[in-house]
C-alpha positions as CSV (number, residue, x, y, z in Angstrom):
1,X,124.1,115.6,84.2
2,X,124.3,116.5,87.8
3,X,120.6,116.1,88.3
4,X,120.6,112.8,86.5
5,X,123.3,111.4,88.7
6,X,121.5,112.7,91.8
7,X,118.3,111.1,90.8
8,X,119.9,107.7,90.0
9,X,121.6,107.8,93.4
10,X,118.4,108.2,95.3
11,X,117.0,105.2,97.2
12,X,114.5,103.1,95.1
13,X,115.3,104.8,91.7
14,X,117.4,101.9,90.4
15,X,114.7,99.4,91.6
16,X,112.0,101.4,89.9
17,X,113.9,101.4,86.6
18,X,114.4,97.6,86.9
19,X,110.7,96.9,87.4
20,X,109.7,99.0,84.4
21,X,112.5,97.6,82.3
22,X,111.3,94.1,82.9
23,X,107.7,94.8,82.2
24,X,107.9,97.4,79.4
25,X,105.1,99.5,80.9
26,X,103.6,99.6,84.4
27,X,100.9,101.4,86.4
28,X,101.6,103.2,89.7
29,X,99.8,100.5,91.8
30,X,101.7,97.7,90.0
31,X,105.0,99.4,90.9
32,X,103.9,99.8,94.5
33,X,103.1,96.1,94.8
34,X,106.3,95.1,93.0
35,X,108.5,97.3,95.3
36,X,107.4,96.0,98.7
37,X,107.9,98.5,101.4
38,X,108.2,101.7,99.4
39,X,105.9,104.5,100.7
40,X,103.5,105.9,98.1
41,X,104.9,109.4,98.5
42,X,108.4,108.2,97.9
43,X,107.4,106.3,94.8
44,X,105.6,109.3,93.5
45,X,108.6,111.6,94.2
46,X,111.0,109.1,92.5
47,X,108.8,108.7,89.5
48,X,108.5,112.5,89.1
49,X,112.3,112.9,89.3
50,X,112.9,110.1,86.7
51,X,110.4,111.6,84.3
52,X,112.0,115.1,84.8
53,X,115.4,113.7,84.0
54,X,114.1,112.0,80.8
55,X,114.5,108.4,81.9
56,X,110.8,107.6,82.1
57,X,107.7,108.7,80.3
58,X,104.4,109.2,82.0
59,X,101.1,108.6,80.1
60,X,97.6,109.2,81.3
61,X,95.2,106.4,80.3
62,X,91.4,106.3,80.7
63,X,90.6,102.7,81.2
64,X,87.5,101.0,82.5
65,X,85.9,104.2,83.7
66,X,88.9,105.5,85.6
67,X,92.1,107.4,85.0
68,X,95.4,105.6,85.4
69,X,99.0,106.6,84.9
70,X,101.2,104.4,82.9
71,X,105.0,104.6,83.1
72,X,107.5,103.4,80.5
73,X,111.3,103.8,80.0
74,X,112.5,106.2,77.4
75,X,115.4,105.2,75.1
76,X,117.7,107.1,77.4
77,X,116.3,105.2,80.4
78,X,116.8,101.9,78.7
79,X,120.4,102.8,77.7
80,X,121.3,103.9,81.2
81,X,119.7,100.9,82.9
82,X,121.5,98.5,80.6
83,X,124.8,100.2,81.1
84,X,124.4,100.0,84.9
85,X,123.3,96.4,84.6
86,X,126.4,95.5,82.6
87,X,128.6,96.7,85.5
88,X,127.4,93.9,87.7
């Protein structure tokens, strides 16, 4: 629980969850474009943390001759995002 709260409190984490929630699934570059101003390393670190805490799922896709990484929310991620959204 402590790790989960720490990850949610980090800058950009909530915004990342919001973009993925709205789109169902998203690729790394799509996230980078949607979150204007986020450095690629920060995005990578936040995604790694959200996957580790079980809020997101990472899937490797081979598409059009190249490897891509697709991110989706887990049931836990959807539940937590909707809970936080209801507080607003």
